[in-house]
C-alpha positions in Angstrom: 0.1 0.1 0.0 1.2 3.1 -0.7 1.4 6.5 1.1 1.0 10.5 0.6 3.4 12.7 2.3 2.4 16.1 3.2 5.3 18.5 2.8 5.7 21.2 5.3 7.9 23.9 3.8 8.3 25.9 6.7 9.6 22.6 8.8 11.3 21.6 5.8 9.7 18.1 6.9 7.4 15.7 5.1 5.0 14.3 7.5 3.5 10.7 7.1 0.2 9.4 9.1 -1.6 6.0 9.1 1.0 3.0 9.6 4.3 5.4 9.1 5.9 4.4 12.3 5.6 0.6 12.4 6.1 0.6 8.6 9.1 3.0 7.8 10.5 4.1 11.4 10.2 0.9 13.5 11.2 -1.4 10.4 13.6 0.5 8.7 14.6 3.5 10.5 13.1 6.4 8.4 12.4 9.9 10.3 11.4 10.2 14.1 7.8 9.7 15.6 5.3 12.4 15.8 2.0 11.4 18.1 0.2 8.2 17.3 1.7 6.4 14.2 2.8 9.5 12.5 6.4 10.3 11.4 8.6 13.6 10.0 10.6 12.7 7.6 13.7 15.0 6.1 13.5 15.9 1.8 16.2 13.5 1.4 14.5 10.4 3.4 11.4 11.6 1.7 13.1 11.7 -1.8 14.4 8.2 -1.1 10.9 6.3 0.0 9.4 8.2 -3.8 12.6 6.7 -5.5 11.3 3.6 -4.1 7.8 3.8 -4.5 7.2 3.1 -1.2 5.7 6.8 -1.0 3.3 7.5 -3.9 3.7 11.3 -3.4 4.1 14.3 -1.8 1.7 17.0 -1.2 3.2 20.6 -0.8 0.8 21.9 2.1 0.9 25.7 1.4 0.5 25.0 -2.8 -1.8 21.6 -2.7 1.1 20.5 -5.4 1.5 16.7 -5.6 5.0 16.0 -6.3 6.6 13.4 -7.5 10.1 12.0 -7.1 10.9 13.7 -10.0 9.4 17.1 -9.3 10.2 17.1 -5.8 14.0 16.3 -6.5 13.6 19.1 -9.4 12.4 21.6 -6.1 16.5 20.8 -4.4 14.8 21.2 -0.9 17.7 22.1 1.2 21.3 22.9 0.8 23.5 20.5 -1.2 20.9 18.1 -1.8 21.4 16.6 -5.1 25.1 14.9 -3.5 23.5 14.3 0.1 20.9 12.1 -1.7 23.0 10.1 -3.8 25.2 9.7 -0.5 21.8 8.5 1.0 21.2 6.3 -1.5 24.3 4.7 -1.9 24.7 4.1 1.9 20.9 2.5 2.0 21.6 0.1 -0.7 25.0 -0.8 1.2 22.7 -2.2 4.2 22.8 1.4 6.5 20.1 3.3 8.3 21.4 6.2 8.6 19.5 9.9 9.5 20.3 13.5 9.3 22.8 14.4 12.0 19.9 16.8 13.8 17.8 17.2 16.6 15.1 15.6 17.4 16.7 12.3 14.8 19.0 12.0 17.3 20.0 13.4 20.6 23.0 15.6 21.0 24.4 14.8 17.0 27.4 15.0 16.1 28.6 17.6 13.4 28.0 16.4 10.3 25.7 15.9 7.4 24.3 12.7 8.4 25.0 9.7 11.3 25.4 5.9 9.8 24.2 3.4 12.0 26.0 -0.1 12.1 24.5 -2.3 10.0 21.3 -4.5 11.9 21.0 -1.6 14.4 18.9 2.3 13.9 18.5 5.8 15.5 17.2 4.2 18.5 20.4 2.0 19.6 22.1 4.3 20.3 25.3 3.4 18.8 27.0 5.3 15.2 29.1 3.8 12.9 30.2 6.7 11.0 29.4 10.4 10.9 29.4 11.6 7.8 30.0 15.1 5.8 28.9 15.3 2.3 30.4 17.5 -0.5 30.7 17.9 -4.3 33.7 17.6 -6.0 34.1 21.8 -6.5 33.4 22.5 -2.4 36.6 23.4 -1.2 37.5 22.2 1.9 39.4 24.5 4.6 41.7 23.3 6.5 39.5 24.9 9.8 36.8 22.6 8.8 38.8 19.2 9.4 36.8 16.8 11.3 37.0 13.5 12.6 34.8 11.1 10.8 33.8 10.3 6.8 34.1 12.8 4.1 31.9 11.7 1.2 32.8 13.5 -2.3 30.2 13.4 -4.8 32.1 14.0 -8.2 30.4 15.5 -11.3 29.6 12.0 -12.7 27.7 11.5 -9.1 30.1 8.6 -8.5 31.1 8.6 -4.2 34.5 8.5 -2.8 34.8 8.0 1.3 37.5 9.5 3.1 38.4 8.1 6.8 39.3 11.5 8.3 40.8 11.6 11.8 43.8 12.6 14.2 46.9 11.6 13.9 49.6 10.9 16.5 53.1 10.0 14.7 55.4 8.2 17.2 58.1 6.2 16.8 61.4 4.8 18.5 64.0 6.1 17.1 66.9 7.5 19.3 70.4 8.1 18.6 73.1 10.0 20.4 74.2 13.2 18.6 77.7 14.2 18.3 79.4 17.7 19.4 80.6 20.1 17.1 81.3 18.2 13.8 82.9 20.4 11.1 80.2 21.5 8.1 79.8 23.5 5.1 76.8 24.9 3.8 76.8 24.6 0.5 74.0 26.6 -1.9 70.6 24.3 -0.6 72.6 22.0 1.5 74.9 21.2 4.4 78.1 19.1 4.1 79.1 17.5 7.3 83.2 16.3 7.0 84.3 13.1 9.3 81.0 12.6 11.1 80.8 9.6 13.5 79.7 6.6 11.3 76.0 6.0 13.2 74.8 9.7 12.6 73.7 7.9 9.3 73.5 4.3 10.0 72.0 4.1 13.3 69.9 8.3 13.1 69.7 8.4 9.7 71.0 11.9 8.9 71.8 12.9 5.5 73.4 10.9 2.7 76.9 9.8 2.2 78.6 11.3 -0.1 80.7 8.5 -1.1 77.1 6.7 -2.2 76.9 3.3 -1.2 80.3 2.3 -0.8 81.9 4.2 2.3 84.3 3.5 5.4 83.3 6.7 7.3 81.1 8.6 5.2 81.0 12.2 4.5 77.4 13.5 4.8 75.2 15.4 2.6 72.4 17.0 4.7 69.0 18.6 3.7 69.1 22.1 5.3 66.1 20.6 7.6 68.2 18.7 8.6 70.7 20.8 9.4 68.7 23.1 11.0 67.8 20.3 13.7 71.8 19.5 14.0 73.0 23.0 14.3 70.7 23.5 17.2 71.2 20.9 19.0 75.2 21.9 18.8 75.7 18.6 16.5 77.7 20.4 13.5 79.6 23.5 13.8 77.5 26.4 11.7 75.6 29.0 13.0 71.8 28.2 13.5 70.9 31.8 12.1 72.7 31.3 9.0 71.2 28.0 7.9 67.9 29.3 8.9 67.9 32.4 6.4 69.5 30.2 3.9 66.2 28.2 4.2 64.2 30.8 3.7 65.8 32.5 0.8 65.7 28.6 -0.5 61.9 28.3 0.1 60.6 31.5 1.4 58.1 30.8 4.4 57.5 27.0 3.7 61.0 26.6 5.1 59.5 27.9 8.8 56.5 25.3 8.7 58.4 22.3 7.5 61.1 22.9 10.0 58.5 22.6 12.7 57.1 19.7 11.4 60.9 18.4 10.9 61.6 19.2 14.8 58.3 17.8 16.2 58.8 14.3 14.0 62.2 13.5 15.3 61.2 14.7 18.9 58.7 12.1 18.9 61.3 9.2 17.5 60.0 9.3 14.1 62.7 9.9 11.4 61.5 12.0 8.5 63.2 12.0 5.4 62.1 13.6 2.1 58.9 12.6 0.2 59.9 14.4 -2.8 59.4 10.9 -4.9 55.7 10.7 -3.8 54.4 14.7 -3.9 54.6 15.2 -0.6 57.5 17.0 2.1 58.1 14.0 4.2 58.2 10.3 4.0 58.7 8.7 7.3 60.2 6.2 9.7 58.6 4.7 12.9 61.5 2.4 14.4 65.4 3.1 13.0 67.8 0.5 14.2 69.9 0.7 11.1 70.0 2.1 7.8 71.1 -1.7 6.3 67.9 -2.8 8.0 65.6 -0.1 6.9 62.0 -1.1 6.3 59.8 0.6 4.6 58.3 4.0 5.5 54.5 4.2 6.9 53.6 7.8 6.1 53.7 10.5 3.8 53.4 13.9 5.3 52.2 17.4 3.9 52.6 20.4 5.3 50.1 23.0 5.1 49.5 26.5 6.9 46.5 25.9 9.5 44.6 28.6 7.0 44.9 26.5 3.9 42.2 25.4 1.6 42.1 22.1 0.0 40.1 21.2 -3.4 38.7 17.7 -3.1 40.6 16.3 -6.5 44.0 17.3 -4.7 43.0 15.2 -1.4 42.1 12.4 -3.8 45.1 12.5 -5.3 47.0 12.4 -2.3 45.3 9.3 -0.4 45.6 7.4 -3.5 49.3 8.0 -4.3 49.6 7.2 -0.4 47.5 4.2 -0.8 49.3 3.1 -4.2 52.3 3.2 -2.0 51.3 1.3 1.2 51.5 4.7 3.2 49.2 6.5 5.4 48.9 10.5 4.1 49.2 13.0 7.0 48.4 16.7 6.9 50.5 18.8 9.4 49.1 21.9 10.1 51.0 24.8 11.4 49.8 27.5 13.1 53.1 29.0 15.0 54.2 26.7 16.8 51.2 24.2 16.7 50.8 21.3 14.7 47.5 19.6 14.2 48.0 16.0 12.6 45.7 14.7 10.4 45.4 11.4 8.7 43.0 10.7 5.2 42.4 7.1 4.0 39.9 5.9 1.4 37.2 3.8 3.1 34.8 1.3 2.1 31.5 1.6 3.8 
């Protein structure tokens, strides 16, 4: 038996009577209860029931117009209705119940577009599998708006990519005793360290040997970031201000942000090395005991200002690349001396 809903545009809900509570809310997780057997549906929920044929039509209470799925969707009730409907329908087809992340659908709702419940559970079970934000591929994402949960991006061909967004906490066990005052020269955009102790490279993994793979006691070529860190700890004999100034000449304001992130990673026991081959700032190793027994790096780190704005296609590119080389993409957002760490990974709900 098909029902007709009543669309209250001022409240932006569709009301259903008769046996709607048992049929749609209790059994299938749509809407929220009103009095008796009546329920209220969000426009996206009503659109899905229209699409499935469970609702025959929705009647606009103000105009009396009887709306089919086609005419209801053409009105696009609510902001970003089109992309949200596509995600809603996709998740329903995957066996999930979900509801708008808003009252009165949920008590104390999360800051998101949808709350997605574990398979077999609904809004009354008090458990949420995913909090989900939905955007189109042309909607920019300010770094300040990143939040733990799932970001669903709908592209121009209505394909959906799901990203798991979460706080990251890079930690490692890499420690090494640094030497004192090694002789070094600043050359253009790198520093050469003359006659350093062997373990500065082989155990602490600073620099690259000038001699290549064949060396007895390597002469190390260090990046300006590595050199800045070593200078500040007295490990090489150069002026800290000179190295920093050269870094700013070479990289501009990026050098300061990248230096802060490099320092933070080293202080967390993580070894950062250049991520150039992967289009990132760093690749990282959490546990370095010997360069000869070095495993795969675990993370790719991109450094941004906390005021950065991401394009979804750039996020997709970064995450796809990291996944392809069996790493996790981490964004380090720098605000003065503070760093926020965020990870992004592809997700299949």
